[in-house]
C-alpha positions as CSV (number, residue, x, y, z in Angstrom):
1,M,124.6,-110.2,133.8
2,A,127.0,-113.2,133.9
3,A,129.1,-114.1,130.6
4,V,127.6,-116.7,128.5
5,E,130.1,-119.5,128.4
6,S,130.2,-121.5,125.2
7,F,130.5,-125.2,125.2
8,S,131.5,-128.0,122.7
9,A,131.5,-131.7,122.3
10,T,135.2,-131.7,123.8
11,H,133.9,-129.4,126.7
12,P,130.3,-130.1,127.1
13,G,129.4,-127.9,130.0
14,N,126.5,-129.2,132.3
15,P,123.2,-128.8,130.8
16,Q,119.9,-129.8,132.9
17,P,116.8,-131.3,131.6
18,G,114.7,-129.2,130.0
19,D,117.5,-126.4,129.1
20,L,117.4,-125.0,125.5
21,I,120.5,-125.8,123.5
22,E,121.7,-122.9,120.9
23,I,124.2,-124.5,118.6
24,F,126.2,-122.1,116.4
25,R,126.6,-123.1,113.0
26,P,128.3,-121.1,110.2
27,A,125.4,-119.0,108.9
28,Y,122.6,-119.9,111.6
29,Q,121.8,-121.2,115.0
30,H,119.9,-124.3,115.4
31,W,118.1,-124.8,118.6
32,A,117.5,-128.2,120.8
33,L,116.3,-129.2,124.1
34,Y,118.4,-131.3,126.4
35,L,116.7,-134.2,127.8
36,G,119.4,-135.7,129.9
37,D,122.3,-138.4,130.0
38,G,123.8,-136.5,127.0
39,Y,120.7,-136.6,124.7
40,I,119.0,-134.0,123.0
41,I,115.4,-133.5,121.0
42,N,115.5,-131.5,117.9
43,V,114.0,-131.3,114.4
44,T,115.9,-132.2,111.2
45,P,114.6,-132.4,107.6
46,V,112.7,-135.3,106.6
47,D,114.3,-136.0,103.6
48,E,117.9,-135.6,104.6
49,G,120.1,-138.8,105.1
50,P,122.2,-138.4,108.5
51,P,119.9,-136.4,110.9
52,A,122.5,-134.6,112.7
53,T,122.1,-130.9,111.2
54,F,120.0,-128.6,109.3
55,A,123.2,-127.5,107.5
56,S,122.1,-127.9,104.0
57,A,120.4,-125.2,102.0
58,K,117.5,-127.8,101.4
59,S,116.6,-127.5,104.9
60,V,115.9,-123.8,104.4
61,F,113.1,-124.9,102.1
62,S,111.9,-128.1,103.7
63,R,108.2,-127.9,104.8
64,K,108.4,-131.2,106.9
65,A,110.8,-132.1,109.8
66,R,111.3,-135.5,111.8
67,V,111.4,-135.1,115.5
68,R,114.9,-137.0,116.6
69,M,116.5,-137.7,119.8
70,Q,120.2,-137.7,119.4
71,L,123.3,-137.3,121.3
72,L,124.2,-133.6,121.9
73,K,127.8,-134.3,121.2
74,D,126.5,-135.6,117.7
75,V,124.5,-132.8,116.9
76,V,127.1,-130.2,117.8
77,G,129.9,-131.8,116.0
78,N,132.6,-129.4,115.5
79,D,130.4,-126.2,116.3
80,T,130.0,-124.8,119.6
81,Y,126.7,-124.2,122.1
82,H,125.4,-122.4,124.7
83,I,122.9,-123.1,127.4
84,N,120.4,-120.5,126.6
85,N,116.9,-120.2,128.4
86,K,116.8,-116.8,127.4
87,Y,112.9,-116.6,127.5
88,D,112.8,-117.5,131.2
89,G,112.1,-113.8,132.1
90,T,109.3,-113.7,129.5
91,Y,107.9,-117.0,129.8
92,A,107.6,-119.3,133.1
93,P,109.1,-122.7,132.0
94,L,106.7,-126.0,132.3
95,P,107.5,-128.5,135.3
96,V,110.7,-130.6,134.0
97,E,108.6,-133.7,133.9
98,E,105.9,-132.1,131.7
99,I,108.7,-130.7,129.2
100,I,110.5,-134.1,129.1
101,R,107.1,-135.9,128.6
102,R,106.0,-133.7,125.9
103,A,109.3,-134.0,124.1
104,E,109.3,-137.9,124.5
105,Y,105.9,-138.1,123.2
106,L,107.0,-136.1,119.7
107,I,110.2,-138.4,119.1
108,D,110.0,-139.7,115.6
109,Q,106.9,-138.0,114.6
110,E,106.7,-135.8,111.4
111,V,106.0,-131.9,111.9
112,S,105.5,-129.2,109.7
113,Y,108.5,-126.8,109.3
114,D,108.8,-123.4,108.3
115,L,111.8,-121.2,108.5
116,L,109.8,-117.9,109.6
117,G,106.9,-119.3,111.4
118,N,107.7,-122.8,112.9
119,N,111.3,-123.5,113.0
120,C,113.6,-125.3,115.4
121,E,113.6,-122.7,118.0
122,H,109.9,-122.3,117.7
123,F,109.6,-126.2,118.4
124,V,111.9,-126.0,121.6
125,T,110.3,-123.3,123.2
126,L,107.0,-124.5,122.6
127,L,108.2,-127.7,124.6
128,R,109.9,-125.7,127.5
129,Y,107.5,-122.8,127.9
130,G,104.0,-124.0,125.8
131,E,104.7,-120.8,123.6
132,G,106.6,-121.4,120.3
133,V,108.8,-118.0,120.2
134,S,111.9,-117.1,117.9
135,D,113.9,-114.4,118.1
136,Q,115.8,-115.6,114.9
137,A,112.4,-115.6,112.9
138,N,111.5,-112.4,114.3
139,R,115.3,-110.7,113.3
140,A,114.6,-112.4,109.8
141,I,111.3,-111.0,109.3
142,S,112.3,-107.7,110.2
143,A,114.9,-107.8,107.9
144,I,113.0,-109.0,105.1
145,G,110.6,-106.0,106.0
146,F,113.2,-103.2,105.8
147,V,114.7,-105.0,102.6
148,T,111.3,-104.7,101.0
149,A,110.8,-101.2,102.7
150,A,114.0,-100.2,100.9
151,A,113.2,-101.6,97.7
152,G,109.8,-99.8,97.6
153,A,111.7,-96.5,98.6
154,F,114.2,-97.2,95.7
155,S,111.7,-98.1,93.1
156,L,109.6,-94.8,94.0
157,L,112.7,-92.9,93.7
158,G,113.2,-94.3,90.2
159,L,109.8,-93.6,89.4
160,L,110.0,-89.9,90.6
161,R,113.3,-89.5,88.7
162,S,112.1,-90.7,85.3
163,R,109.3,-88.7,85.6
164,S,111.3,-85.6,86.2
165,R,113.4,-86.4,83.2
166,E,110.4,-86.9,81.0
167,R,109.2,-83.3,81.8
168,Q,112.6,-81.9,80.7
169,Y,112.0,-83.0,77.1
C-alpha cells in the first residue's frame, strides 16, 4: 500500500474531479468533494458567518447545513488534507460526469445535517458512490456504545456493592 501524502493550501497535490478530500481539523476530519479548477463542494452550518469550516462547537449541534461550492485552498486554510477515495474497494464510484452533475445541482441548497447519521462524509460519499457512508460516524457510534456499556457495567457493580454492604449490617 502506498503512503498517503498530505497536502495543504501551499502544496495542493493533484486532485481529480470526483475525488474525496479529507481535511484534517484539530479535533476531527471535514470532508469535501473535488469539482475541478480548485473548487470543492461541501456542507457548512446554515447559521454561521463565513462558510469555510465546520470548526465551531455550534456546527456539531446544527441540524441544517448549506451546500457550498468553495475554493479548496480557502476551506483547507492552515490545515492539511488527503485525497482519500477509501471506499473505492467497497463501492463503485459513479461516472465523474454524474458525480459533478449531482454535486452542482445541490449548490446553495439547504440539507439536513446530523453528526452521526448525515454528516459531511455521508454527503460526499453519497455524491461519489450513490451510498452515504461514514467511518468517522461509525467510530463515534461505537465509542458511544462502549461508553454506555461501561457506564452500565459500573452502575451494576455499584448496585451489587451497595447490596453486599446492606447485607453486612
